[in-house]
C-alpha positions as CSV (number, residue, x, y, z in Angstrom):
1,M,-0.1,0.1,0.1
2,F,1.6,3.6,-1.1
3,I,-0.4,5.5,1.5
4,E,-2.9,3.7,4.1
5,K,-5.8,5.3,6.1
6,I,-5.0,8.9,5.9
7,D,-7.5,11.7,6.7
8,K,-8.8,13.4,3.9
9,E,-7.9,17.0,5.1
10,V,-4.2,15.8,5.9
11,L,-3.8,14.7,2.2
12,L,-6.0,17.7,0.5
13,K,-3.7,20.5,2.2
14,P,-0.6,19.9,0.7
15,L,-2.2,19.0,-2.7
16,Q,-3.7,22.4,-2.8
17,T,-0.3,24.2,-1.6
18,V,1.2,22.8,-4.5
19,V,-1.5,22.8,-7.5
20,G,-1.9,26.1,-8.1
21,I,0.8,26.3,-10.4
22,V,-0.4,23.6,-12.5
23,E,-2.0,24.1,-15.8
24,R,-4.1,21.7,-17.2
25,K,-2.6,22.2,-20.9
26,Q,0.8,21.8,-20.8
27,P,3.4,21.2,-23.4
28,L,4.6,18.0,-21.5
29,P,1.8,16.0,-20.4
30,I,3.7,15.2,-17.1
31,L,3.8,18.9,-15.9
32,S,0.0,18.5,-15.5
33,N,0.7,15.8,-12.5
34,V,2.0,16.4,-9.3
35,L,4.8,14.3,-8.0
36,I,4.1,12.2,-4.6
37,E,7.2,10.9,-2.9
38,K,6.9,8.5,0.1
39,N,10.3,8.4,2.3
40,E,11.4,7.7,5.5
41,S,10.1,10.8,7.0
42,G,6.6,11.1,5.4
43,I,5.1,12.3,2.1
44,R,6.6,15.1,0.2
45,F,4.6,16.7,-2.8
46,L,6.0,18.7,-5.6
47,A,4.5,20.5,-8.7
48,T,6.3,22.5,-11.3
49,D,5.5,24.6,-14.5
50,L,9.6,24.6,-15.3
51,E,9.6,28.1,-14.1
52,I,8.4,27.8,-10.6
53,Q,8.4,24.6,-8.4
54,I,6.6,24.4,-5.2
55,S,7.2,21.3,-2.6
56,T,5.8,20.8,0.7
57,E,5.8,17.7,3.3
58,I,3.5,15.7,5.4
59,K,6.1,15.0,8.3
60,D,4.4,11.8,9.8
61,K,6.5,8.6,10.8
62,K,3.0,6.8,10.2
63,L,3.2,7.5,6.7
64,A,6.9,6.8,6.3
65,G,8.1,3.9,4.7
66,T,10.4,2.6,1.7
67,K,11.2,5.2,-0.9
68,E,8.2,5.2,-3.4
69,S,7.1,8.0,-5.8
70,I,4.4,8.5,-8.3
71,T,3.1,11.2,-10.5
72,V,-0.5,11.6,-10.9
73,A,-3.0,14.3,-12.6
74,A,-2.8,17.2,-10.0
75,K,-6.2,18.8,-10.8
76,K,-8.3,15.6,-11.0
77,L,-6.9,14.2,-7.5
78,Q,-7.5,17.4,-5.8
79,E,-11.2,17.3,-7.3
80,I,-11.8,13.9,-6.3
81,L,-10.3,14.6,-2.6
82,R,-12.6,17.7,-2.4
83,V,-15.7,15.9,-2.8
84,L,-15.1,13.1,-0.8
85,P,-17.1,13.0,2.8
86,D,-15.2,14.4,5.6
87,N,-13.6,12.5,8.1
88,K,-13.1,9.5,6.1
89,N,-9.7,7.8,6.0
90,I,-8.6,7.5,2.5
91,S,-6.1,4.8,1.1
92,L,-3.9,5.1,-2.1
93,E,-2.7,2.3,-4.1
94,I,-0.2,1.8,-7.1
95,L,-1.4,-1.1,-8.8
96,D,0.8,-1.5,-12.3
97,S,0.6,2.0,-14.1
98,R,-2.5,3.3,-12.0
99,L,-3.3,4.9,-8.6
100,L,-6.2,3.4,-6.8
101,V,-8.0,6.0,-4.5
102,K,-10.3,4.1,-1.9
103,V,-12.4,5.3,0.7
104,S,-15.5,3.4,2.3
105,K,-17.4,2.2,-0.9
106,S,-15.8,4.4,-3.5
107,K,-12.8,3.9,-5.6
108,F,-11.0,5.9,-8.2
109,T,-8.4,4.8,-10.8
110,L,-6.3,7.2,-12.1
111,Q,-3.5,7.1,-14.7
112,T,0.2,7.7,-13.6
113,L,3.2,8.9,-15.3
114,P,6.7,7.4,-14.6
115,A,8.2,9.4,-11.5
116,Q,11.7,9.1,-12.8
117,D,10.4,11.4,-15.9
118,F,9.4,14.1,-13.7
119,P,11.5,17.4,-14.4
120,K,12.5,18.7,-11.1
121,V,14.2,22.3,-11.0
122,T,17.7,22.4,-10.7
123,E,18.9,24.9,-8.0
124,Q,21.0,27.6,-9.1
125,L,21.8,29.6,-5.9
126,E,25.4,29.9,-6.0
127,N,26.4,33.4,-4.5
128,S,22.9,34.1,-3.4
129,T,22.0,37.0,-0.5
130,V,19.9,35.0,2.4
131,I,17.5,37.2,4.4
132,E,14.6,36.1,6.8
133,I,11.5,38.2,7.6
134,E,8.1,37.7,9.1
135,Q,5.6,36.2,6.6
136,K,2.9,38.8,7.6
137,L,5.4,41.4,7.0
138,L,6.4,39.7,3.3
139,K,2.4,39.3,2.8
140,K,1.9,43.0,3.5
141,L,4.6,44.1,1.1
142,I,3.4,42.0,-1.8
143,G,-0.3,43.2,-1.1
144,S,1.1,46.6,-1.3
145,V,2.3,46.3,-4.6
146,Q,1.4,43.3,-6.7
147,Y,-1.9,45.2,-8.2
148,A,0.4,47.5,-10.2
149,M,2.2,44.6,-12.0
150,A,1.9,44.6,-15.9
151,Q,-0.3,41.6,-17.4
152,Q,1.1,40.0,-20.7
153,D,3.2,43.2,-21.6
154,I,5.4,42.7,-24.4
155,R,7.9,44.4,-22.0
156,Y,8.5,41.1,-19.9
157,Y,10.4,42.6,-17.2
158,L,7.2,44.5,-16.1
159,N,5.1,41.1,-15.8
160,G,6.3,41.0,-11.9
161,V,7.7,42.7,-9.0
162,L,11.3,43.8,-8.6
163,L,12.8,42.8,-5.1
164,V,15.6,44.9,-4.0
165,I,17.8,44.1,-1.1
166,E,20.0,47.6,-0.2
167,G,21.7,48.1,2.9
168,Q,19.1,47.5,5.5
169,H,16.0,47.6,3.3
170,L,13.9,45.2,1.2
171,K,12.0,47.1,-1.5
172,L,9.3,45.9,-3.6
173,I,8.2,47.8,-6.5
174,A,6.0,47.0,-9.4
175,T,4.7,49.0,-12.7
176,D,3.0,48.5,-15.6
177,G,4.0,51.8,-17.3
178,H,0.9,53.7,-16.2
179,R,1.4,53.6,-12.4
180,L,3.9,52.5,-10.2
181,A,3.8,51.0,-6.6
182,Y,6.8,51.1,-4.1
183,T,7.1,50.0,-0.7
184,S,10.1,49.2,1.7
185,A,10.8,47.5,5.1
186,K,13.6,47.5,7.5
187,L,15.8,44.5,8.1
188,D,17.8,43.0,10.8
189,A,21.2,43.1,9.1
190,E,22.8,45.1,6.4
191,Y,23.2,43.8,3.0
192,T,25.2,44.4,-0.3
193,K,22.6,45.5,-3.0
194,R,21.1,42.4,-4.8
195,E,17.9,42.8,-7.4
196,V,15.6,40.3,-8.9
197,I,12.6,40.2,-10.4
198,L,9.9,37.8,-9.8
199,S,7.5,36.9,-12.3
200,R,3.6,37.7,-11.8
201,K,2.6,33.9,-11.4
202,T,5.1,33.5,-8.4
203,I,4.2,36.7,-6.7
204,S,0.6,35.7,-6.6
205,E,1.4,32.1,-5.6
206,L,3.4,33.3,-2.9
207,F,1.0,36.1,-1.6
208,K,-1.7,33.0,-1.5
209,L,0.8,30.8,0.3
210,L,2.0,33.2,3.0
211,N,-0.1,33.6,6.3
212,D,-0.2,36.2,8.8
213,S,2.0,34.9,11.5
214,E,5.2,36.1,12.7
215,D,6.9,32.9,11.7
216,K,10.2,33.6,9.8
217,I,10.5,33.3,6.2
218,K,13.7,32.3,4.6
219,L,14.6,34.3,1.0
220,E,17.5,33.1,-1.0
221,L,18.2,35.6,-3.8
222,A,20.4,34.6,-6.8
223,E,21.2,35.7,-10.1
224,K,19.2,33.3,-11.7
225,Q,16.8,31.8,-9.1
226,V,15.0,32.8,-5.7
227,K,14.5,30.4,-3.4
228,I,11.7,31.0,-0.6
229,S,11.5,28.6,2.3
230,F,8.6,28.6,5.3
231,S,6.2,26.4,6.9
232,D,7.4,23.1,5.4
233,I,6.9,24.9,1.8
234,T,9.7,25.4,-0.6
235,L,9.1,27.8,-3.7
236,T,12.1,27.7,-6.2
237,S,11.5,30.1,-9.1
238,K,13.6,31.4,-11.8
239,V,14.0,35.2,-12.1
240,I,13.0,37.4,-15.0
241,D,16.0,38.5,-16.8
242,G,15.6,42.4,-17.7
243,K,16.4,45.8,-16.7
244,F,13.5,47.3,-14.6
245,P,12.9,50.8,-15.0
246,D,14.5,53.2,-12.6
247,Y,11.6,53.7,-10.1
248,D,13.4,56.4,-8.2
249,R,13.1,59.0,-11.1
250,V,9.4,58.2,-11.5
251,I,8.7,58.9,-8.0
252,P,8.2,62.7,-7.9
253,N,9.1,65.3,-5.0
254,Y,5.6,67.5,-5.1
255,I,5.1,70.4,-2.7
256,N,1.2,70.3,-3.0
257,H,-0.2,68.0,-0.5
258,L,-3.6,67.3,0.6
259,T,-4.4,64.5,3.2
260,L,-7.9,63.0,3.2
261,D,-9.8,60.3,5.0
262,R,-9.1,57.1,2.9
263,Q,-12.8,55.8,3.2
264,I,-14.2,59.3,2.2
265,I,-12.1,59.6,-1.1
266,L,-12.5,55.9,-1.6
267,H,-16.3,55.5,-1.5
268,A,-16.7,59.1,-3.7
269,L,-14.4,57.6,-6.0
270,Q,-16.3,54.2,-6.3
271,R,-19.6,56.3,-6.8
272,A,-17.8,58.1,-9.8
273,A,-16.8,55.2,-11.4
274,I,-20.2,53.8,-12.1
275,L,-20.6,56.4,-14.6
276,S,-17.3,56.8,-15.7
277,N,-16.4,55.8,-19.5
278,E,-16.5,52.1,-19.6
279,K,-13.3,51.7,-21.8
280,F,-11.2,54.5,-20.7
281,R,-12.3,54.6,-16.9
282,G,-11.5,58.4,-16.6
283,V,-12.0,60.6,-13.8
284,R,-11.1,64.4,-13.3
285,F,-9.8,66.2,-10.3
286,V,-10.7,69.9,-10.0
287,M,-8.6,71.3,-7.3
288,T,-9.7,74.9,-5.8
289,E,-8.8,76.5,-2.7
290,K,-10.2,74.1,0.0
291,N,-12.2,71.7,-2.4
292,M,-11.7,68.7,-4.6
293,R,-14.4,68.0,-7.0
294,I,-14.5,64.7,-9.0
295,I,-16.2,64.5,-12.1
296,S,-17.0,61.4,-14.3
297,S,-18.9,61.1,-17.4
298,N,-19.5,58.5,-20.5
299,S,-20.3,58.4,-24.1
300,E,-24.1,58.2,-22.9
301,Q,-23.6,62.2,-21.7
302,E,-24.0,60.9,-18.1
303,E,-22.2,62.6,-15.4
304,A,-21.2,62.4,-12.0
305,Q,-19.8,65.0,-9.7
306,E,-19.3,65.1,-6.0
307,D,-17.2,67.8,-4.0
308,I,-15.2,67.0,-1.0
309,E,-14.2,70.0,1.3
310,N,-10.7,69.8,2.6
311,D,-7.6,71.9,3.5
312,Y,-6.2,72.1,0.0
313,H,-4.2,75.6,-0.9
314,G,-2.2,74.8,-3.8
315,P,-2.8,76.0,-7.4
316,A,-6.2,75.3,-9.1
317,L,-5.9,72.1,-11.3
318,D,-7.9,70.1,-13.4
319,I,-6.4,66.8,-13.9
320,G,-7.8,63.2,-15.2
321,F,-6.8,59.6,-13.9
322,N,-8.0,56.2,-14.5
323,V,-10.3,55.3,-11.7
324,N,-9.4,51.8,-11.2
325,Y,-5.8,52.7,-10.9
326,L,-7.1,55.0,-8.1
327,L,-9.3,52.4,-6.2
328,D,-6.6,49.8,-6.7
329,G,-4.2,52.2,-4.5
330,L,-6.9,52.8,-1.6
331,T,-8.6,49.6,-1.5
332,N,-5.1,47.7,-0.9
333,S,-4.5,50.2,2.1
334,S,-5.7,49.9,5.3
335,T,-4.8,53.4,6.6
336,Q,-7.2,55.9,8.0
337,E,-5.6,58.9,6.3
338,V,-3.6,59.1,2.5
339,T,-2.0,62.0,1.2
340,F,-2.4,62.9,-2.7
341,S,0.6,65.4,-3.9
342,F,0.2,67.1,-7.3
343,G,2.3,68.9,-9.5
344,D,0.5,70.7,-12.3
345,S,-2.3,69.8,-14.5
346,N,0.0,67.2,-16.9
347,S,1.9,66.1,-14.3
348,S,1.4,62.5,-12.2
349,I,-0.2,62.0,-8.7
350,L,1.7,60.8,-5.8
351,I,-0.3,58.8,-3.1
352,T,1.5,58.5,-0.1
353,V,0.6,57.5,4.0
354,P,1.2,60.3,6.5
355,G,4.4,59.6,8.6
356,N,5.2,56.7,6.4
357,E,8.1,57.0,4.1
358,D,7.6,53.0,3.1
359,F,5.1,53.4,0.5
360,K,4.8,55.5,-2.5
361,Y,2.0,55.1,-5.2
362,V,2.4,57.1,-8.4
363,I,-0.2,57.3,-11.4
364,M,0.4,59.0,-14.5
365,P,-2.5,61.5,-16.0
366,M,-4.8,60.8,-18.8
367,R,-6.7,63.2,-21.2
368,I,-10.2,63.0,-20.6
């Protein structure tokens, strides 16, 4: 017996951990499979798409045994386990080139492929920079910038997040060319500068896997690869080879500032978005002494207008922005207040948090 009498949830949890990177349609059929390895300490699960590899273990001497391994369709096994009754023991048995999944009076027969053919990612971590950081802090940093990543941009280096270790700081930056999100956190030690670009898929999977605990996560950053280890999970990913834009040049230094209650401006923009143009999604900020007027309109000549009284004392401005970009920055923040900083009517807007130099969000203007 490959695995005998294991609780459904015990088996399903590690499978769900690795299955996120598996695509049903793969150039190599075996990449749609998960590798399940039995060893002297328990059961190990591993999945890869050749760019990213995720592995996790059930460390349990009751499940341990002679080394044995199979690969089976990851999504099918996950779906079968998900619909099986709760609190039932499951057995997995290898018979010829098939895997038998048995529980109570139910039995499922799945095709397997040889474990020796499974393409594991080779580690390339020479001269890596190693740091440790709390899981909840890294999750917060990723959440602060990931919405600004590009999607399928021909400038492939924008389809991800730049990680920079410099001195005592870890910085994360994402941009799609229309907006840029920057965040940073202080580290316990000082490091030589290291930059890597992690793909959109790697960032998305990592964000899903991280929890809000103070447990440490280990990051090993090398020239061609990153290895991230936490909670019995190991994620190994290739880095994107390319030159990321100079983010320091994009972040402006304006003198006209306006601090607002985040919920007030967020709800005002959500209302304005309803009547914005469906294609361009533009809203206008008309700034005058102590007032911000938000205006949106669409091709059916419908219009929304809302005034927010404030303490603005800068020059009069009439400037347009993509409302979705504004909403992204505001909804992914949890602070009570935000500060909008303005240049002129052709300049970007800078969104920051009062008293916090670690977050900056820049949105380029648009003609409306």
